[in-house]
N, CA, C and O atoms as a GROMACS GRO file, in nm:
protein
  436
    1UNK      N    1  17.902   8.993   8.418
    1UNK     CA    2  17.911   8.907   8.534
    1UNK      C    3  18.025   8.808   8.515
    1UNK      O    4  18.042   8.754   8.405
    2UNK      N    5  18.101   8.783   8.618
    2UNK     CA    6  18.216   8.694   8.611
    2UNK      C    7  18.171   8.551   8.636
    2UNK      O    8  18.101   8.524   8.734
    3UNK      N    9  18.213   8.460   8.549
    3UNK     CA   10  18.181   8.318   8.568
    3UNK      C   11  18.278   8.262   8.672
    3UNK      O   12  18.399   8.283   8.664
    4UNK      N   13  18.223   8.192   8.768
    4UNK     CA   14  18.305   8.135   8.874
    4UNK      C   15  18.395   8.025   8.818
    4UNK      O   16  18.348   7.934   8.749
    5UNK      N   17  18.522   8.034   8.847
    5UNK     CA   18  18.619   7.934   8.802
    5UNK      C   19  18.606   7.809   8.889
    5UNK      O   20  18.555   7.814   9.001
    6UNK      N   21  18.653   7.700   8.836
    6UNK     CA   22  18.654   7.577   8.915
    6UNK      C   23  18.771   7.578   9.012
    6UNK      O   24  18.867   7.654   8.995
    7UNK      N   25  18.762   7.494   9.112
    7UNK     CA   26  18.869   7.484   9.211
    7UNK      C   27  19.000   7.445   9.144
    7UNK      O   28  19.106   7.492   9.183
    8UNK      N   29  18.993   7.359   9.043
    8UNK     CA   30  19.114   7.316   8.972
    8UNK      C   31  19.180   7.434   8.903
    8UNK      O   32  19.302   7.448   8.907
    9UNK      N   33  19.101   7.519   8.840
    9UNK     CA   34  19.156   7.637   8.772
    9UNK      C   35  19.224   7.730   8.871
    9UNK      O   36  19.334   7.779   8.846
   10UNK      N   37  19.157   7.756   8.982
   10UNK     CA   38  19.213   7.847   9.084
   10UNK      C   39  19.342   7.789   9.141
   10UNK      O   40  19.442   7.861   9.152
   11UNK      N   41  19.342   7.661   9.176
   11UNK     CA   42  19.462   7.600   9.233
   11UNK      C   43  19.577   7.597   9.134
   11UNK      O   44  19.691   7.626   9.170
   12UNK      N   45  19.548   7.564   9.009
   12UNK     CA   46  19.655   7.563   8.907
   12UNK      C   47  19.712   7.703   8.886
   12UNK      O   48  19.833   7.721   8.869
   13UNK      N   49  19.624   7.801   8.886
   13UNK     CA   50  19.669   7.938   8.865
   13UNK      C   51  19.758   7.984   8.980
   13UNK      O   52  19.862   8.046   8.958
   14UNK      N   53  19.718   7.954   9.102
   14UNK     CA   54  19.795   7.999   9.219
   14UNK      C   55  19.911   7.906   9.254
   14UNK      O   56  19.989   7.936   9.345
   15UNK      N   57  19.925   7.794   9.183
   15UNK     CA   58  20.035   7.702   9.210
   15UNK      C   59  20.169   7.760   9.170
   15UNK      O   60  20.272   7.725   9.229
   16UNK      N   61  20.171   7.847   9.071
   16UNK     CA   62  20.295   7.908   9.026
   16UNK      C   63  20.338   8.014   9.128
   16UNK      O   64  20.262   8.106   9.156
   17UNK      N   65  20.459   8.001   9.185
   17UNK     CA   66  20.501   8.094   9.291
   17UNK      C   67  20.511   8.240   9.245
   17UNK      O   68  20.479   8.331   9.321
   18UNK      N   69  20.554   8.262   9.122
   18UNK     CA   70  20.562   8.399   9.072
   18UNK      C   71  20.422   8.458   9.057
   18UNK      O   72  20.398   8.573   9.094
   19UNK      N   73  20.332   8.379   9.004
   19UNK     CA   74  20.194   8.425   8.986
   19UNK      C   75  20.127   8.450   9.121
   19UNK      O   76  20.052   8.546   9.137
   20UNK      N   77  20.155   8.363   9.217
   20UNK     CA   78  20.099   8.379   9.351
   20UNK      C   79  20.151   8.507   9.416
   20UNK      O   80  20.075   8.580   9.480
   21UNK      N   81  20.280   8.535   9.401
   21UNK     CA   82  20.338   8.658   9.456
   21UNK      C   83  20.277   8.780   9.388
   21UNK      O   84  20.250   8.881   9.452
   22UNK      N   85  20.257   8.771   9.258
   22UNK     CA   86  20.196   8.879   9.183
   22UNK      C   87  20.053   8.904   9.233
   22UNK      O   88  20.012   9.018   9.254
   23UNK      N   89  19.978   8.796   9.252
   23UNK     CA   90  19.841   8.807   9.302
   23UNK      C   91  19.842   8.873   9.440
   23UNK      O   92  19.756   8.957   9.468
   24UNK      N   93  19.935   8.837   9.526
   24UNK     CA   94  19.944   8.896   9.659
   24UNK      C   95  19.969   9.046   9.651
   24UNK      O   96  19.916   9.123   9.731
   25UNK      N   97  20.052   9.087   9.555
   25UNK     CA   98  20.077   9.231   9.537
   25UNK      C   99  19.952   9.303   9.490
   25UNK      O  100  19.924   9.415   9.533
   26UNK      N  101  19.876   9.240   9.402
   26UNK     CA  102  19.751   9.301   9.354
   26UNK      C  103  19.653   9.311   9.470
   26UNK      O  104  19.585   9.414   9.485
   27UNK      N  105  19.644   9.208   9.552
   27UNK     CA  106  19.552   9.208   9.666
   27UNK      C  107  19.586   9.321   9.763
   27UNK      O  108  19.496   9.385   9.817
   28UNK      N  109  19.714   9.345   9.784
   28UNK     CA  110  19.757   9.446   9.882
   28UNK      C  111  19.738   9.589   9.834
   28UNK      O  112  19.746   9.683   9.913
   29UNK      N  113  19.712   9.606   9.704
   29UNK     CA  114  19.693   9.741   9.652
   29UNK      C  115  19.547   9.759   9.611
   29UNK      O  116  19.477   9.662   9.581
   30UNK      N  117  19.503   9.883   9.612
   30UNK     CA  118  19.367   9.912   9.568
   30UNK      C  119  19.356   9.880   9.419
   30UNK      O  120  19.272   9.801   9.377
   31UNK      N  121  19.442   9.943   9.342
   31UNK     CA  122  19.456   9.916   9.199
   31UNK      C  123  19.602   9.933   9.164
   31UNK      O  124  19.673  10.013   9.226
   32UNK      N  125  19.648   9.857   9.065
   32UNK     CA  126  19.789   9.862   9.031
   32UNK      C  127  19.806   9.834   8.882
   32UNK      O  128  19.730   9.757   8.823
   33UNK      N  129  19.906   9.898   8.821
   33UNK     CA  130  19.932   9.880   8.679
   33UNK      C  131  20.043   9.776   8.657
   33UNK      O  132  20.114   9.738   8.751
   34UNK      N  133  20.057   9.731   8.533
   34UNK     CA  134  20.163   9.637   8.498
   34UNK      C  135  20.300   9.698   8.526
   34UNK      O  136  20.390   9.631   8.575
   35UNK      N  137  20.315   9.826   8.495
   35UNK     CA  138  20.442   9.894   8.518
   35UNK      C  139  20.478   9.891   8.666
   35UNK      O  140  20.592   9.862   8.702
   36UNK      N  141  20.381   9.920   8.751
   36UNK     CA  142  20.405   9.918   8.896
   36UNK      C  143  20.438   9.777   8.944
   36UNK      O  144  20.523   9.759   9.032
   37UNK      N  145  20.371   9.678   8.888
   37UNK     CA  146  20.398   9.539   8.926
   37UNK      C  147  20.536   9.493   8.880
   37UNK      O  148  20.600   9.411   8.945
   38UNK      N  149  20.581   9.546   8.767
   38UNK     CA  150  20.711   9.507   8.713
   38UNK      C  151  20.825   9.563   8.798
   38UNK      O  152  20.927   9.497   8.816
   39UNK      N  153  20.809   9.684   8.849
   39UNK     CA  154  20.914   9.750   8.927
   39UNK      C  155  20.952   9.667   9.048
   39UNK      O  156  20.867   9.635   9.132
   40UNK      N  157  21.078   9.633   9.058
   40UNK     CA  158  21.131   9.560   9.172
   40UNK      C  159  21.093   9.414   9.177
   40UNK      O  160  21.121   9.347   9.276
   41UNK      N  161  21.030   9.362   9.072
   41UNK     CA  162  20.986   9.222   9.077
   41UNK      C  163  21.090   9.126   9.023
   41UNK      O  164  21.089   9.007   9.056
   42UNK      N  165  21.181   9.176   8.939
   42UNK     CA  166  21.279   9.088   8.877
   42UNK      C  167  21.219   9.005   8.764
   42UNK      O  168  21.280   8.909   8.717
   43UNK      N  169  21.099   9.042   8.721
   43UNK     CA  170  21.029   8.972   8.614
   43UNK      C  171  21.001   9.073   8.503
   43UNK      O  172  20.973   9.190   8.531
   44UNK      N  173  21.008   9.029   8.378
   44UNK     CA  174  20.986   9.122   8.267
   44UNK      C  175  20.840   9.164   8.261
   44UNK      O  176  20.751   9.098   8.314
   45UNK      N  177  20.817   9.277   8.195
   45UNK     CA  178  20.682   9.328   8.181
   45UNK      C  179  20.595   9.230   8.101
   45UNK      O  180  20.477   9.214   8.131
   46UNK      N  181  20.653   9.166   8.001
   46UNK     CA  182  20.580   9.067   7.923
   46UNK      C  183  20.536   8.948   8.008
   46UNK      O  184  20.424   8.900   7.994
   47UNK      N  185  20.624   8.902   8.095
   47UNK     CA  186  20.591   8.790   8.184
   47UNK      C  187  20.482   8.830   8.283
   47UNK      O  188  20.391   8.753   8.310
   48UNK      N  189  20.492   8.952   8.336
   48UNK     CA  190  20.389   9.003   8.427
   48UNK      C  191  20.254   9.003   8.356
   48UNK      O  192  20.153   8.962   8.413
   49UNK      N  193  20.253   9.051   8.233
   49UNK     CA  194  20.128   9.056   8.155
   49UNK      C  195  20.070   8.917   8.135
   49UNK      O  196  19.949   8.899   8.144
   50UNK      N  197  20.155   8.817   8.108
   50UNK     CA  198  20.108   8.680   8.089
   50UNK      C  199  20.051   8.624   8.219
   50UNK      O  200  19.948   8.556   8.218
   51UNK      N  201  20.117   8.652   8.330
   51UNK     CA  202  20.066   8.606   8.459
   51UNK      C  203  19.932   8.672   8.492
   51UNK      O  204  19.841   8.607   8.544
   52UNK      N  205  19.921   8.801   8.462
   52UNK     CA  206  19.795   8.871   8.485
   52UNK      C  207  19.683   8.813   8.399
   52UNK      O  208  19.568   8.805   8.442
   53UNK      N  209  19.718   8.774   8.278
   53UNK     CA  210  19.619   8.712   8.189
   53UNK      C  211  19.566   8.582   8.252
   53UNK      O  212  19.446   8.556   8.249
   54UNK      N  213  19.655   8.502   8.306
   54UNK     CA  214  19.614   8.378   8.372
   54UNK      C  215  19.527   8.406   8.495
   54UNK      O  216  19.426   8.339   8.517
   55UNK      N  217  19.567   8.506   8.573
   55UNK     CA  218  19.488   8.543   8.691
   55UNK      C  219  19.350   8.594   8.652
   55UNK      O  220  19.250   8.567   8.719
   56UNK      N  221  19.346   8.668   8.542
   56UNK     CA  222  19.218   8.720   8.493
   56UNK      C  223  19.129   8.606   8.444
   56UNK      O  224  19.010   8.604   8.474
   57UNK      N  225  19.185   8.512   8.371
   57UNK     CA  226  19.108   8.399   8.319
   57UNK      C  227  19.054   8.312   8.432
   57UNK      O  228  18.948   8.250   8.419
   58UNK      N  229  19.126   8.307   8.542
   58UNK     CA  230  19.082   8.230   8.659
   58UNK      C  231  18.981   8.307   8.743
   58UNK      O  232  18.926   8.254   8.840
   59UNK      N  233  18.956   8.433   8.706
   59UNK     CA  234  18.860   8.514   8.780
   59UNK      C  235  18.916   8.574   8.907
   59UNK      O  236  18.840   8.617   8.994
   60UNK      N  237  19.048   8.578   8.919
   60UNK     CA  238  19.111   8.628   9.042
   60UNK      C  239  19.141   8.778   9.038
   60UNK      O  240  19.154   8.841   9.142
   61UNK      N  241  19.152   8.834   8.918
   61UNK     CA  242  19.172   8.979   8.904
   61UNK      C  243  19.079   9.030   8.794
   61UNK      O  244  19.037   8.957   8.706
   62UNK      N  245  19.050   9.158   8.804
   62UNK     CA  246  18.976   9.225   8.697
   62UNK      C  247  19.056   9.347   8.656
   62UNK      O  248  19.138   9.398   8.733
   63UNK      N  249  19.033   9.392   8.535
   63UNK     CA  250  19.108   9.506   8.484
   63UNK      C  251  19.014   9.621   8.453
   63UNK      O  252  18.896   9.603   8.423
   64UNK      N  253  19.072   9.742   8.461
   64UNK     CA  254  18.998   9.863   8.428
   64UNK      C  255  19.088   9.951   8.342
   64UNK      O  256  19.181  10.014   8.393
   65UNK      N  257  19.061   9.955   8.211
   65UNK     CA  258  19.143  10.040   8.124
   65UNK      C  259  19.111  10.187   8.147
   65UNK      O  260  18.995  10.226   8.164
   66UNK      N  261  19.215  10.266   8.146
   66UNK     CA  262  19.198  10.412   8.156
   66UNK      C  263  19.307  10.477   8.072
   66UNK      O  264  19.423  10.483   8.112
   67UNK      N  265  19.270  10.524   7.956
   67UNK     CA  266  19.368  10.581   7.863
   67UNK      C  267  19.464  10.473   7.819
   67UNK      O  268  19.423  10.366   7.773
   68UNK      N  269  19.593  10.501   7.834
   68UNK     CA  270  19.695  10.404   7.792
   68UNK      C  271  19.728  10.304   7.903
   68UNK      O  272  19.803  10.209   7.880
   69UNK      N  273  19.675  10.324   8.020
   69UNK     CA  274  19.704  10.235   8.133
   69UNK      C  275  19.588  10.140   8.158
   69UNK      O  276  19.472  10.169   8.129
   70UNK      N  277  19.624  10.026   8.212
   70UNK     CA  278  19.524   9.929   8.257
   70UNK      C  279  19.550   9.904   8.405
   70UNK      O  280  19.662   9.869   8.445
   71UNK      N  281  19.447   9.922   8.484
   71UNK     CA  282  19.458   9.903   8.628
   71UNK      C  283  19.399   9.767   8.665
   71UNK      O  284  19.293   9.728   8.615
   72UNK      N  285  19.469   9.697   8.752
   72UNK     CA  286  19.425   9.565   8.796
   72UNK      C  287  19.392   9.570   8.944
   72UNK      O  288  19.457   9.640   9.022
   73UNK      N  289  19.288   9.497   8.981
   73UNK     CA  290  19.254   9.482   9.122
   73UNK      C  291  19.205   9.340   9.145
   73UNK      O  292  19.159   9.273   9.053
   74UNK      N  293  19.215   9.297   9.267
   74UNK     CA  294  19.175   9.161   9.303
   74UNK      C  295  19.023   9.148   9.296
   74UNK      O  296  18.950   9.242   9.325
   75UNK      N  297  18.980   9.031   9.258
   75UNK     CA  298  18.837   8.998   9.254
   75UNK      C  299  18.811   8.895   9.364
   75UNK      O  300  18.837   8.777   9.344
   76UNK      N  301  18.759   8.939   9.479
   76UNK     CA  302  18.740   8.847   9.592
   76UNK      C  303  18.655   8.725   9.557
   76UNK      O  304  18.680   8.616   9.609
   77UNK      N  305  18.556   8.741   9.471
   77UNK     CA  306  18.470   8.628   9.434
   77UNK      C  307  18.548   8.518   9.362
   77UNK      O  308  18.504   8.403   9.356
   78UNK      N  309  18.664   8.553   9.306
   78UNK     CA  310  18.744   8.454   9.236
   78UNK      C  311  18.797   8.345   9.327
   78UNK      O  312  18.828   8.235   9.281
   79UNK      N  313  18.808   8.375   9.455
   79UNK     CA  314  18.857   8.276   9.552
   79UNK      C  315  18.745   8.189   9.608
   79UNK      O  316  18.772   8.098   9.687
   80UNK      N  317  18.621   8.214   9.568
   80UNK     CA  318  18.506   8.140   9.620
   80UNK      C  319  18.521   7.988   9.606
   80UNK      O  320  18.491   7.916   9.702
   81UNK      N  321  18.565   7.936   9.491
   81UNK     CA  322  18.580   7.790   9.481
   81UNK      C  323  18.679   7.734   9.584
   81UNK      O  324  18.658   7.626   9.638
   82UNK      N  325  18.786   7.808   9.610
   82UNK     CA  326  18.886   7.765   9.707
   82UNK      C  327  18.828   7.770   9.848
   82UNK      O  328  18.849   7.678   9.928
   83UNK      N  329  18.757   7.877   9.879
   83UNK     CA  330  18.696   7.892  10.011
   83UNK      C  331  18.593   7.781  10.034
   83UNK      O  332  18.588   7.721  10.141
   84UNK      N  333  18.511   7.756   9.933
   84UNK     CA  334  18.410   7.648   9.944
   84UNK      C  335  18.476   7.514   9.967
   84UNK      O  336  18.434   7.437  10.053
   85UNK      N  337  18.580   7.486   9.891
   85UNK     CA  338  18.650   7.358   9.902
   85UNK      C  339  18.710   7.341  10.041
   85UNK      O  340  18.699   7.235  10.101
   86UNK      N  341  18.774   7.447  10.091
   86UNK     CA  342  18.836   7.440  10.224
   86UNK      C  343  18.731   7.433  10.334
   86UNK      O  344  18.756   7.377  10.440
   87UNK      N  345  18.613   7.490  10.309
   87UNK     CA  346  18.507   7.487  10.406
   87UNK      C  347  18.464   7.346  10.441
   87UNK      O  348  18.420   7.319  10.553
   88UNK      N  349  18.475   7.255  10.346
   88UNK     CA  350  18.440   7.116  10.372
   88UNK      C  351  18.529   7.054  10.479
   88UNK      O  352  18.488   6.960  10.547
   89UNK      N  353  18.648   7.106  10.494
   89UNK     CA  354  18.741   7.052  10.592
   89UNK      C  355  18.728   7.118  10.728
   89UNK      O  356  18.791   7.073  10.824
   90UNK      N  357  18.647   7.222  10.739
   90UNK     CA  358  18.625   7.288  10.867
   90UNK      C  359  18.565   7.193  10.970
   90UNK      O  360  18.606   7.193  11.086
   91UNK      N  361  18.469   7.113  10.927
   91UNK     CA  362  18.405   7.016  11.016
   91UNK      C  363  18.508   6.915  11.064
   91UNK      O  364  18.511   6.880  11.182
   92UNK      N  365  18.592   6.869  10.973
   92UNK     CA  366  18.697   6.773  11.007
   92UNK      C  367  18.785   6.829  11.119
   92UNK      O  368  18.809   6.759  11.218
   93UNK      N  369  18.831   6.953  11.105
   93UNK     CA  370  18.921   7.010  11.205
   93UNK      C  371  18.848   7.040  11.336
   93UNK      O  372  18.906   7.023  11.443
   94UNK      N  373  18.724   7.086  11.329
   94UNK     CA  374  18.648   7.112  11.453
   94UNK      C  375  18.634   6.983  11.534
   94UNK      O  376  18.651   6.983  11.656
   95UNK      N  377  18.602   6.874  11.464
   95UNK     CA  378  18.590   6.744  11.533
   95UNK      C  379  18.722   6.703  11.595
   95UNK      O  380  18.726   6.656  11.709
   96UNK      N  381  18.831   6.720  11.521
   96UNK     CA  382  18.963   6.681  11.572
   96UNK      C  383  19.003   6.764  11.693
   96UNK      O  384  19.058   6.711  11.789
   97UNK      N  385  18.974   6.895  11.689
   97UNK     CA  386  19.008   6.980  11.803
   97UNK      C  387  18.921   6.946  11.924
   97UNK      O  388  18.969   6.952  12.038
   98UNK      N  389  18.796   6.910  11.902
   98UNK     CA  390  18.710   6.869  12.013
   98UNK      C  391  18.763   6.741  12.076
   98UNK      O  392  18.765   6.728  12.199
   99UNK      N  393  18.808   6.646  11.991
   99UNK     CA  394  18.867   6.522  12.043
   99UNK      C  395  18.994   6.551  12.122
   99UNK      O  396  19.017   6.493  12.227
  100UNK      N  397  19.075   6.641  12.070
  100UNK     CA  398  19.200   6.679  12.138
  100UNK      C  399  19.169   6.745  12.272
  100UNK      O  400  19.236   6.716  12.372
  101UNK      N  401  19.071   6.832  12.276
  101UNK     CA  402  19.032   6.899  12.400
  101UNK      C  403  18.989   6.795  12.504
  101UNK      O  404  19.029   6.804  12.620
  102UNK      N  405  18.909   6.698  12.462
  102UNK     CA  406  18.865   6.591  12.554
  102UNK      C  407  18.982   6.511  12.605
  102UNK      O  408  18.991   6.483  12.725
  103UNK      N  409  19.073   6.475  12.516
  103UNK     CA  410  19.191   6.398  12.554
  103UNK      C  411  19.276   6.476  12.653
  103UNK      O  412  19.322   6.419  12.752
  104UNK      N  413  19.298   6.603  12.630
  104UNK     CA  414  19.379   6.684  12.720
  104UNK      C  415  19.314   6.696  12.859
  104UNK      O  416  19.383   6.699  12.960
  105UNK      N  417  19.182   6.703  12.862
  105UNK     CA  418  19.113   6.708  12.991
  105UNK      C  419  19.127   6.577  13.067
  105UNK      O  420  19.136   6.576  13.190
  106UNK      N  421  19.129   6.465  12.994
  106UNK     CA  422  19.148   6.334  13.057
  106UNK      C  423  19.290   6.323  13.113
  106UNK      O  424  19.310   6.270  13.223
  107UNK      N  425  19.387   6.373  13.038
  107UNK     CA  426  19.528   6.363  13.080
  107UNK      C  427  19.557   6.455  13.197
  107UNK      O  428  19.626   6.415  13.291
  108UNK      N  429  19.505   6.576  13.193
  108UNK     CA  430  19.533   6.676  13.297
  108UNK      C  431  19.402   6.743  13.338
  108UNK      O  432  19.368   6.850  13.288
  109UNK      N  433  19.330   6.678  13.431
  109UNK     CA  434  19.199   6.731  13.471
  109UNK      C  435  19.204   6.862  13.541
  109UNK      O  436  19.100   6.916  13.580
   0.00000   0.00000   0.00000
């Protein structure tokens, strides 16, 4: 079972633009290897591996070894702390949009 990372861990992990782009590539694929991630990225295979290690530690990706290859895929539950944190602001925005709707009706009935 994967231990849920804290919001700080998830945000720090995704703060790096290269790591974030790498995570997006993993999300868009069913499963992907380090070699496939390295192709066309402009980043060395060693750097890709280090970024994947950080993503794995944050609970954002999981790996599946098969022979000499390791396949990576996104772990949706890894984003749970971020989703929960952002959910607290949903009420804030709903209230603001309701206020805006009322104001617009007053201005242009």
